[in-house]
Jmol script that loads the backbone (N, CA, C; Angstrom):
load data "model"
ATOM      1  N   SER A   1       0.766  -1.218   0.084  1.00  0.00           N
ATOM      2  CA  SER A   1       0.244   0.571  -0.054  1.00  0.00           C
ATOM      3  C   SER A   1       1.064   1.002   0.082  1.00  0.00           C
ATOM      4  N   GLY A   2       0.656   2.307  -0.867  1.00  0.00           N
ATOM      5  CA  GLY A   2       1.183   3.516  -0.973  1.00  0.00           C
ATOM      6  C   GLY A   2       2.004   3.550  -1.443  1.00  0.00           C
ATOM      7  N   GLN A   3       3.162   2.259  -2.318  1.00  0.00           N
ATOM      8  CA  GLN A   3       3.843   2.388  -2.970  1.00  0.00           C
ATOM      9  C   GLN A   3       3.667   1.716  -4.558  1.00  0.00           C
ATOM     10  N   VAL A   4       3.165   2.038  -5.154  1.00  0.00           N
ATOM     11  CA  VAL A   4       2.319   1.654  -6.082  1.00  0.00           C
ATOM     12  C   VAL A   4       1.741   2.964  -7.683  1.00  0.00           C
ATOM     13  N   ARG A   5       1.888   3.094  -8.177  1.00  0.00           N
ATOM     14  CA  ARG A   5       1.453   3.921  -9.399  1.00  0.00           C
ATOM     15  C   ARG A   5       1.650   3.343 -10.523  1.00  0.00           C
ATOM     16  N   GLY A   6       0.362   3.938 -11.561  1.00  0.00           N
ATOM     17  CA  GLY A   6       0.562   3.394 -12.952  1.00  0.00           C
ATOM     18  C   GLY A   6      -0.486   3.151 -13.188  1.00  0.00           C
ATOM     19  N   LEU A   7      -1.161   2.381 -14.140  1.00  0.00           N
ATOM     20  CA  LEU A   7      -2.125   2.072 -14.502  1.00  0.00           C
ATOM     21  C   LEU A   7      -3.248   1.549 -13.406  1.00  0.00           C
ATOM     22  N   CYS A   8      -2.354   0.637 -13.287  1.00  0.00           N
ATOM     23  CA  CYS A   8      -3.341  -0.160 -12.147  1.00  0.00           C
ATOM     24  C   CYS A   8      -3.485   1.305 -10.824  1.00  0.00           C
ATOM     25  N   GLY A   9      -3.694   2.149 -10.711  1.00  0.00           N
ATOM     26  CA  GLY A   9      -3.199   3.221  -9.590  1.00  0.00           C
ATOM     27  C   GLY A   9      -2.449   3.667  -8.771  1.00  0.00           C
ATOM     28  N   THR A  10      -2.671   4.118  -7.324  1.00  0.00           N
ATOM     29  CA  THR A  10      -1.880   4.414  -6.601  1.00  0.00           C
ATOM     30  C   THR A  10      -2.086   3.937  -5.129  1.00  0.00           C
ATOM     31  N   PHE A  11      -2.927   2.956  -5.049  1.00  0.00           N
ATOM     32  CA  PHE A  11      -3.778   2.371  -3.449  1.00  0.00           C
ATOM     33  C   PHE A  11      -2.902   2.290  -2.716  1.00  0.00           C
ATOM     34  N   ASN A  12      -3.309   4.211  -2.440  1.00  0.00           N
ATOM     35  CA  ASN A  12      -2.784   4.949  -0.987  1.00  0.00           C
ATOM     36  C   ASN A  12      -4.451   5.336  -0.515  1.00  0.00           C
ATOM     37  N   GLY A  13      -5.352   4.814  -0.713  1.00  0.00           N
ATOM     38  CA  GLY A  13      -6.598   4.928   0.311  1.00  0.00           C
ATOM     39  C   GLY A  13      -7.200   6.205  -0.158  1.00  0.00           C
ATOM     40  N   ASP A  14      -6.605   6.828  -1.313  1.00  0.00           N
ATOM     41  CA  ASP A  14      -7.140   7.807  -2.063  1.00  0.00           C
ATOM     42  C   ASP A  14      -7.503   7.957  -3.348  1.00  0.00           C
ATOM     43  N   GLN A  15      -8.704   8.017  -3.488  1.00  0.00           N
ATOM     44  CA  GLN A  15      -9.348   7.809  -5.016  1.00  0.00           C
ATOM     45  C   GLN A  15      -9.363   9.256  -5.988  1.00  0.00           C
ATOM     46  N   SER A  16      -8.406  10.147  -5.722  1.00  0.00           N
ATOM     47  CA  SER A  16      -8.297  11.176  -5.986  1.00  0.00           C
ATOM     48  C   SER A  16      -7.559  11.486  -6.950  1.00  0.00           C
ATOM     49  N   ASP A  17      -6.349  10.213  -6.320  1.00  0.00           N
ATOM     50  CA  ASP A  17      -5.214  10.433  -7.196  1.00  0.00           C
ATOM     51  C   ASP A  17      -4.762   9.314  -7.985  1.00  0.00           C
ATOM     52  N   GLU A  18      -6.322   8.278  -8.412  1.00  0.00           N
ATOM     53  CA  GLU A  18      -5.593   7.200  -9.087  1.00  0.00           C
ATOM     54  C   GLU A  18      -5.605   7.124 -10.031  1.00  0.00           C
ATOM     55  N   PHE A  19      -5.847   8.586 -10.789  1.00  0.00           N
ATOM     56  CA  PHE A  19      -4.935   8.008 -12.602  1.00  0.00           C
ATOM     57  C   PHE A  19      -4.290   9.710 -12.288  1.00  0.00           C
ATOM     58  N   THR A  20      -2.940   9.275 -11.554  1.00  0.00           N
ATOM     59  CA  THR A  20      -1.742  10.157 -11.771  1.00  0.00           C
ATOM     60  C   THR A  20      -1.128   9.482 -12.899  1.00  0.00           C
ATOM     61  N   THR A  21       0.012  10.136 -14.066  1.00  0.00           N
ATOM     62  CA  THR A  21       0.208   9.875 -14.980  1.00  0.00           C
ATOM     63  C   THR A  21       1.983  10.060 -14.841  1.00  0.00           C
ATOM     64  N   PRO A  22       2.550   9.026 -15.399  1.00  0.00           N
ATOM     65  CA  PRO A  22       4.268   9.219 -15.180  1.00  0.00           C
ATOM     66  C   PRO A  22       4.601  10.308 -15.117  1.00  0.00           C
ATOM     67  N   GLU A  23       3.666  11.585 -15.450  1.00  0.00           N
ATOM     68  CA  GLU A  23       4.237  12.787 -15.150  1.00  0.00           C
ATOM     69  C   GLU A  23       4.116  13.393 -14.064  1.00  0.00           C
ATOM     70  N   GLY A  24       3.573  13.238 -13.310  1.00  0.00           N
ATOM     71  CA  GLY A  24       2.212  13.693 -11.638  1.00  0.00           C
ATOM     72  C   GLY A  24       1.433  13.890 -11.662  1.00  0.00           C
ATOM     73  N   ASP A  25       0.697  14.406 -13.295  1.00  0.00           N
ATOM     74  CA  ASP A  25      -0.354  15.063 -13.477  1.00  0.00           C
ATOM     75  C   ASP A  25      -1.339  14.362 -12.930  1.00  0.00           C
ATOM     76  N   VAL A  26      -3.112  14.635 -12.530  1.00  0.00           N
ATOM     77  CA  VAL A  26      -3.675  13.380 -12.557  1.00  0.00           C
ATOM     78  C   VAL A  26      -5.084  14.164 -13.377  1.00  0.00           C
ATOM     79  N   GLU A  27      -5.548  13.019 -14.481  1.00  0.00           N
ATOM     80  CA  GLU A  27      -6.216  13.152 -15.398  1.00  0.00           C
ATOM     81  C   GLU A  27      -7.331  13.244 -14.700  1.00  0.00           C
ATOM     82  N   PRO A  28      -8.220  13.748 -15.448  1.00  0.00           N
ATOM     83  CA  PRO A  28      -9.614  14.140 -14.564  1.00  0.00           C
ATOM     84  C   PRO A  28     -10.650  12.385 -15.164  1.00  0.00           C
ATOM     85  N   GLY A  29     -10.074  12.200 -16.862  1.00  0.00           N
ATOM     86  CA  GLY A  29     -10.620  10.516 -16.742  1.00  0.00           C
ATOM     87  C   GLY A  29     -10.185   9.663 -17.458  1.00  0.00           C
ATOM     88  N   VAL A  30     -10.864   9.157 -18.048  1.00  0.00           N
ATOM     89  CA  VAL A  30      -9.683   7.293 -18.287  1.00  0.00           C
ATOM     90  C   VAL A  30      -9.143   7.534 -19.119  1.00  0.00           C
ATOM     91  N   ALA A  31      -9.566   7.992 -20.558  1.00  0.00           N
ATOM     92  CA  ALA A  31      -8.909   8.253 -21.449  1.00  0.00           C
ATOM     93  C   ALA A  31      -7.967   9.055 -21.910  1.00  0.00           C
ATOM     94  N   ALA A  32      -7.731   9.940 -21.460  1.00  0.00           N
ATOM     95  CA  ALA A  32      -6.326  10.943 -21.286  1.00  0.00           C
ATOM     96  C   ALA A  32      -5.916  10.128 -20.106  1.00  0.00           C
ATOM     97  N   PHE A  33      -5.850  10.194 -18.980  1.00  0.00           N
ATOM     98  CA  PHE A  33      -5.295   8.963 -17.830  1.00  0.00           C
ATOM     99  C   PHE A  33      -4.616   8.072 -19.367  1.00  0.00           C
ATOM    100  N   ALA A  34      -5.804   7.039 -19.910  1.00  0.00           N
ATOM    101  CA  ALA A  34      -4.979   5.656 -20.598  1.00  0.00           C
ATOM    102  C   ALA A  34      -3.999   6.422 -21.292  1.00  0.00           C
ATOM    103  N   ASN A  35      -3.808   6.912 -22.206  1.00  0.00           N
ATOM    104  CA  ASN A  35      -3.174   7.773 -23.489  1.00  0.00           C
ATOM    105  C   ASN A  35      -2.074   8.894 -22.342  1.00  0.00           C
ATOM    106  N   ALA A  36      -1.880   8.851 -21.692  1.00  0.00           N
ATOM    107  CA  ALA A  36      -0.845   9.153 -20.542  1.00  0.00           C
ATOM    108  C   ALA A  36       0.490   8.130 -20.819  1.00  0.00           C
ATOM    109  N   PHE A  37      -0.029   6.275 -21.075  1.00  0.00           N
ATOM    110  CA  PHE A  37       0.970   5.819 -20.951  1.00  0.00           C
ATOM    111  C   PHE A  37       1.221   5.390 -21.974  1.00  0.00           C
ATOM    112  N   ARG A  38       0.521   6.247 -23.195  1.00  0.00           N
ATOM    113  CA  ARG A  38       0.864   5.426 -24.481  1.00  0.00           C
ATOM    114  C   ARG A  38       2.032   5.444 -25.303  1.00  0.00           C
ATOM    115  N   ALA A  39       2.460   4.325 -26.034  1.00  0.00           N
ATOM    116  CA  ALA A  39       3.616   4.281 -26.439  1.00  0.00           C
ATOM    117  C   ALA A  39       3.366   4.893 -28.002  1.00  0.00           C
ATOM    118  N   ALA A  40       4.339   5.980 -27.810  1.00  0.00           N
ATOM    119  CA  ALA A  40       3.918   6.499 -29.432  1.00  0.00           C
ATOM    120  C   ALA A  40       3.927   6.056 -30.560  1.00  0.00           C
ATOM    121  N   GLY A  41       2.659   5.884 -31.163  1.00  0.00           N
ATOM    122  CA  GLY A  41       3.008   4.879 -32.570  1.00  0.00           C
ATOM    123  C   GLY A  41       1.820   3.477 -32.538  1.00  0.00           C
ATOM    124  N   ALA A  42       2.200   3.056 -30.987  1.00  0.00           N
ATOM    125  CA  ALA A  42       2.053   1.597 -30.927  1.00  0.00           C
ATOM    126  C   ALA A  42       0.505   1.264 -31.092  1.00  0.00           C
ATOM    127  N   CYS A  43      -0.437   2.726 -31.004  1.00  0.00           N
ATOM    128  CA  CYS A  43      -1.822   2.279 -31.071  1.00  0.00           C
ATOM    129  C   CYS A  43      -2.340   3.643 -31.250  1.00  0.00           C
ATOM    130  N   PRO A  44      -3.427   3.777 -31.079  1.00  0.00           N
ATOM    131  CA  PRO A  44      -4.224   5.023 -31.604  1.00  0.00           C
ATOM    132  C   PRO A  44      -4.684   5.275 -30.083  1.00  0.00           C
ATOM    133  N   ALA A  45      -4.589   6.834 -30.481  1.00  0.00           N
ATOM    134  CA  ALA A  45      -5.142   6.673 -28.514  1.00  0.00           C
ATOM    135  C   ALA A  45      -6.642   7.336 -28.802  1.00  0.00           C
ATOM    136  N   LEU A  46      -6.878   7.089 -27.592  1.00  0.00           N
ATOM    137  CA  LEU A  46      -8.588   6.876 -26.989  1.00  0.00           C
ATOM    138  C   LEU A  46      -8.700   8.304 -27.142  1.00  0.00           C
ATOM    139  N   GLY A  47     -10.638   7.804 -27.634  1.00  0.00           N
ATOM    140  CA  GLY A  47     -11.118   9.620 -28.017  1.00  0.00           C
ATOM    141  C   GLY A  47     -11.876   9.012 -26.125  1.00  0.00           C
ATOM    142  N   PRO A  48     -13.025  10.665 -26.245  1.00  0.00           N
ATOM    143  CA  PRO A  48     -13.466  10.881 -24.823  1.00  0.00           C
ATOM    144  C   PRO A  48     -14.678   9.472 -24.547  1.00  0.00           C
ATOM    145  N   GLY A  49     -14.724   9.011 -25.760  1.00  0.00           N
ATOM    146  CA  GLY A  49     -15.613   7.903 -24.962  1.00  0.00           C
ATOM    147  C   GLY A  49     -15.325   6.378 -25.266  1.00  0.00           C
ATOM    148  N   LEU A  50     -14.918   5.863 -24.801  1.00  0.00           N
ATOM    149  CA  LEU A  50     -14.053   4.152 -24.533  1.00  0.00           C
ATOM    150  C   LEU A  50     -15.258   3.150 -25.232  1.00  0.00           C
ATOM    151  N   PRO A  51     -14.728   3.286 -26.076  1.00  0.00           N
ATOM    152  CA  PRO A  51     -15.041   1.493 -27.191  1.00  0.00           C
ATOM    153  C   PRO A  51     -15.501   0.971 -26.063  1.00  0.00           C
ATOM    154  N   ASP A  52     -16.087  -0.176 -26.616  1.00  0.00           N
ATOM    155  CA  ASP A  52     -16.206  -1.697 -25.445  1.00  0.00           C
ATOM    156  C   ASP A  52     -15.505  -2.443 -26.495  1.00  0.00           C
ATOM    157  N   PRO A  53     -14.448  -3.461 -25.482  1.00  0.00           N
ATOM    158  CA  PRO A  53     -13.940  -4.254 -25.768  1.00  0.00           C
ATOM    159  C   PRO A  53     -14.228  -5.325 -26.750  1.00  0.00           C
ATOM    160  N   CYS A  54     -15.325  -5.632 -26.472  1.00  0.00           N
ATOM    161  CA  CYS A  54     -15.686  -6.830 -26.978  1.00  0.00           C
ATOM    162  C   CYS A  54     -16.621  -6.892 -28.108  1.00  0.00           C
ATOM    163  N   ASP A  55     -16.768  -5.498 -28.774  1.00  0.00           N
ATOM    164  CA  ASP A  55     -17.308  -5.478 -29.619  1.00  0.00           C
ATOM    165  C   ASP A  55     -16.229  -5.596 -30.971  1.00  0.00           C
ATOM    166  N   ALA A  56     -15.245  -5.439 -30.910  1.00  0.00           N
ATOM    167  CA  ALA A  56     -13.853  -4.904 -31.218  1.00  0.00           C
ATOM    168  C   ALA A  56     -13.186  -6.873 -31.768  1.00  0.00           C
ATOM    169  N   PHE A  57     -14.041  -7.589 -30.756  1.00  0.00           N
ATOM    170  CA  PHE A  57     -13.441  -9.425 -30.794  1.00  0.00           C
ATOM    171  C   PHE A  57     -14.857 -10.144 -30.434  1.00  0.00           C
ATOM    172  N   PRO A  58     -15.583 -10.163 -32.006  1.00  0.00           N
ATOM    173  CA  PRO A  58     -16.308 -10.679 -31.323  1.00  0.00           C
ATOM    174  C   PRO A  58     -16.504 -12.020 -31.057  1.00  0.00           C
ATOM    175  N   GLY A  59     -17.618 -12.600 -30.042  1.00  0.00           N
ATOM    176  CA  GLY A  59     -17.249 -13.968 -28.806  1.00  0.00           C
ATOM    177  C   GLY A  59     -16.675 -13.762 -28.403  1.00  0.00           C
ATOM    178  N   SER A  60     -15.833 -12.873 -27.192  1.00  0.00           N
ATOM    179  CA  SER A  60     -15.385 -13.118 -26.744  1.00  0.00           C
ATOM    180  C   SER A  60     -15.384 -12.755 -25.648  1.00  0.00           C
ATOM    181  N   ARG A  61     -16.734 -11.649 -25.450  1.00  0.00           N
ATOM    182  CA  ARG A  61     -17.924 -11.514 -24.504  1.00  0.00           C
ATOM    183  C   ARG A  61     -17.527 -12.176 -22.836  1.00  0.00           C
ATOM    184  N   GLU A  62     -17.953 -13.734 -23.010  1.00  0.00           N
ATOM    185  CA  GLU A  62     -17.937 -15.002 -23.016  1.00  0.00           C
ATOM    186  C   GLU A  62     -16.441 -15.265 -21.810  1.00  0.00           C
ATOM    187  N   ARG A  63     -15.939 -14.896 -22.855  1.00  0.00           N
ATOM    188  CA  ARG A  63     -14.386 -15.232 -22.139  1.00  0.00           C
ATOM    189  C   ARG A  63     -13.859 -14.304 -21.084  1.00  0.00           C
ATOM    190  N   ALA A  64     -14.251 -13.089 -21.735  1.00  0.00           N
ATOM    191  CA  ALA A  64     -13.798 -11.584 -20.324  1.00  0.00           C
ATOM    192  C   ALA A  64     -14.942 -11.690 -19.464  1.00  0.00           C
ATOM    193  N   GLU A  65     -15.938 -12.078 -18.925  1.00  0.00           N
ATOM    194  CA  GLU A  65     -17.420 -12.261 -18.311  1.00  0.00           C
ATOM    195  C   GLU A  65     -16.556 -13.252 -16.758  1.00  0.00           C
ATOM    196  N   ALA A  66     -16.145 -14.628 -17.789  1.00  0.00           N
ATOM    197  CA  ALA A  66     -15.443 -15.180 -16.641  1.00  0.00           C
ATOM    198  C   ALA A  66     -14.356 -15.287 -15.741  1.00  0.00           C
ATOM    199  N   ALA A  67     -13.437 -14.642 -17.172  1.00  0.00           N
ATOM    200  CA  ALA A  67     -11.898 -13.611 -16.494  1.00  0.00           C
ATOM    201  C   ALA A  67     -12.165 -12.909 -15.357  1.00  0.00           C
ATOM    202  N   CYS A  68     -13.619 -12.133 -15.365  1.00  0.00           N
ATOM    203  CA  CYS A  68     -13.852 -11.166 -14.272  1.00  0.00           C
ATOM    204  C   CYS A  68     -14.851 -11.546 -13.337  1.00  0.00           C
ATOM    205  N   ALA A  69     -15.120 -12.880 -13.253  1.00  0.00           N
ATOM    206  CA  ALA A  69     -15.826 -12.997 -12.475  1.00  0.00           C
ATOM    207  C   ALA A  69     -15.082 -13.252 -11.430  1.00  0.00           C
ATOM    208  N   VAL A  70     -13.262 -14.740 -11.999  1.00  0.00           N
ATOM    209  CA  VAL A  70     -13.112 -14.493 -10.777  1.00  0.00           C
ATOM    210  C   VAL A  70     -12.154 -13.806 -10.166  1.00  0.00           C
ATOM    211  N   LEU A  71     -12.194 -12.018 -10.757  1.00  0.00           N
ATOM    212  CA  LEU A  71     -11.353 -11.175 -10.166  1.00  0.00           C
ATOM    213  C   LEU A  71     -12.526 -10.833  -9.219  1.00  0.00           C
ATOM    214  N   LEU A  72     -12.973 -10.409  -9.133  1.00  0.00           N
ATOM    215  CA  LEU A  72     -14.674 -10.143  -8.846  1.00  0.00           C
ATOM    216  C   LEU A  72     -15.116 -11.430  -7.623  1.00  0.00           C
ATOM    217  N   GLY A  73     -14.564 -12.670  -7.732  1.00  0.00           N
ATOM    218  CA  GLY A  73     -14.728 -13.372  -6.768  1.00  0.00           C
ATOM    219  C   GLY A  73     -14.068 -13.657  -5.365  1.00  0.00           C
ATOM    220  N   PRO A  74     -14.336 -14.513  -4.481  1.00  0.00           N
ATOM    221  CA  PRO A  74     -13.898 -14.550  -3.438  1.00  0.00           C
ATOM    222  C   PRO A  74     -12.305 -14.246  -2.575  1.00  0.00           C
ATOM    223  N   ALA A  75     -11.201 -15.384  -4.213  1.00  0.00           N
ATOM    224  CA  ALA A  75     -10.296 -15.285  -4.478  1.00  0.00           C
ATOM    225  C   ALA A  75      -8.995 -13.863  -3.678  1.00  0.00           C
ATOM    226  N   PHE A  76     -10.269 -12.230  -4.265  1.00  0.00           N
ATOM    227  CA  PHE A  76      -9.433 -11.717  -4.362  1.00  0.00           C
ATOM    228  C   PHE A  76     -10.684 -10.053  -3.238  1.00  0.00           C
ATOM    229  N   GLN A  77     -11.452 -10.816  -2.658  1.00  0.00           N
ATOM    230  CA  GLN A  77     -12.035 -10.008  -1.742  1.00  0.00           C
ATOM    231  C   GLN A  77     -11.022  -9.296  -0.676  1.00  0.00           C
TER     232      GLN A  77
END
end "model"
wireframe off; spacefill off
backbone 0.3
color backbone group
């Protein structure tokens, strides 16, 4: 606790600084925060609305929901 930074947040009990960029700025939205970690030229920047990842990969919704169920299950509570 208190020793983490990056895409997983800060894990310090203060939710207001979860979107801290590598430069130390706190972004108000998910897209700007994610774009701060994007490698230049590696992928397109996110727009203001986040796309549904399941739309890009048909048939993956069931696998994603099963994986999320593990993360939301008792092992991680």
